[in-house]
N, C-alpha and C positions, 0 to 999 in steps of 0.2 A: 640443842638438842631437844624436841618435838615429843611428847607424850602423847601416844593415840588415843587411849581412853578418853584423856583432855580432849582433842579434838573430832572425837565421835560423838562426844556428851555436847559438846559446843553445838556443832552442825544438824545434829540431831534436836537440841533445843529451840535454836532458832529456824528448823525448817517445821516445828510444831507452831510456834509462835506463828510464821506466815502463814500456811495451811488455817488457823484458826483467822486468820484476817480475812483471808478469801471466802472463807466460810462466814464469815458476818459482813465480807460486803456483798457479796451472791445476797445472802440473803434482805440486805438493805433494797439491794436492785429490786428481788423478787417481790418486797413490799410494798415499795415504789411505784411496781408496774401494774402490782394487783390496787393500788390506789386508784392508778389513770385510766384503767380497765372500767373500776367503778363508775371513776365519775364519768367518763364516758357514753358506761350503757345507762346512767342516771337521765342524763343533758338528752340520750337520743329516746329515752323513754317520757321527759319531760315534752319534746320536739313532736314524738307522736303521736302522744295523749293531746295536743292545743291542736295538730292538723286535724285526728279524726276522731275528736270529739262527737262536733256536728255528723258526720258516717255513720259511728253507732246509733243515735238518734232516730238517723236517716234511715237506716238498717232496720230498726225497731219499727218503725212506721211504714215500712215496705212489710215487714213478718205479720203484724197487726192487722193491717189492710189485706192479704195473702188470706189469713187466719176469717176473719171477718166474710170475704169473698167464698171459701170451702162451706163454710157455715152456712151460709144464702145457699149456695147450688143445694146442699143437702137435705138442707130443709124445704127444695121447690123439689125433690126429690119425690115418686111415686114410692109404697111403702116397697113393692119389688124391687126398683133402682135402688133404695134403701139396702133392702137386704142382699141385694149382689154384689155393692159397695162394697158392704162389711165385708160379706166373704172376701172379697179381692185383697182387702187391706191385710185380713188377716192372715191369708197366703201371700201378703208380700208381693204382689201383683199390680198394676194399672190394667188400663184396659187396652194400653199400645201395647204394654209386656203379652197378654195374652191374645191379641192380635197375633203378633210374630212367634206365638209357641205353633209349634207341628202340629197338624190335621188332629190327630187319635189325640192326644193331651190337649187340647183345648176344645174337645166335643166333649173329654172325660170331665171336663172342671166345669161346661157348660151342662151336663147333664147332672153332676150337684148340684149346681149353685139353682136349677128345677127343680129340683127332688127337695130341697131347702125353702123354696118362695112357697112352693104350693104348702108343704107342708106348718109351714108359718103361717098364710095367710088363712089355710084352712081350721088356724086355732093349736096346730099342734104346739107340745111343751116344753122342748128343748131349748128352746131359745138361745143365747148368746153362746151358752154350751155347746147345742148342735151345733153350731156353726164353725166351734173352734177345733168341733171334731173334728168334721168335713174339712176344714182349713189342714189339718194335720195328715187325711188321707192326701188330698190335694198336695201338700209337698212333699209327699212320697212318691209322687206321679214321676 
């Protein structure tokens, strides 16, 4: 004769043990996969550094060259051109973007720029604060 409580207890303890073994197996597999992924990531990063190392220095040289060219271009501008350039920069615009604007908006911005140029060249005292104020007005257009 078989006792029901002994059979149930025995089955439960076996399933509990097999469940714990499955959890440990899963945890071990998970740790292995994490280690593999970390190793692959490290190798990929090292390969990228080896390949792109010179590219970064080349990119830095290009950026530095562009900055020099921009500075020389600004230094060669007349005072009126510098004021215009500064105002457009503060408004977040370029000459191309300004030219692409609708006629009325472009004329409003051109008028503001002209007023600021006249004011600054006449010896006005607003300076960059005035340009920022005008830039804010230009952004609200």
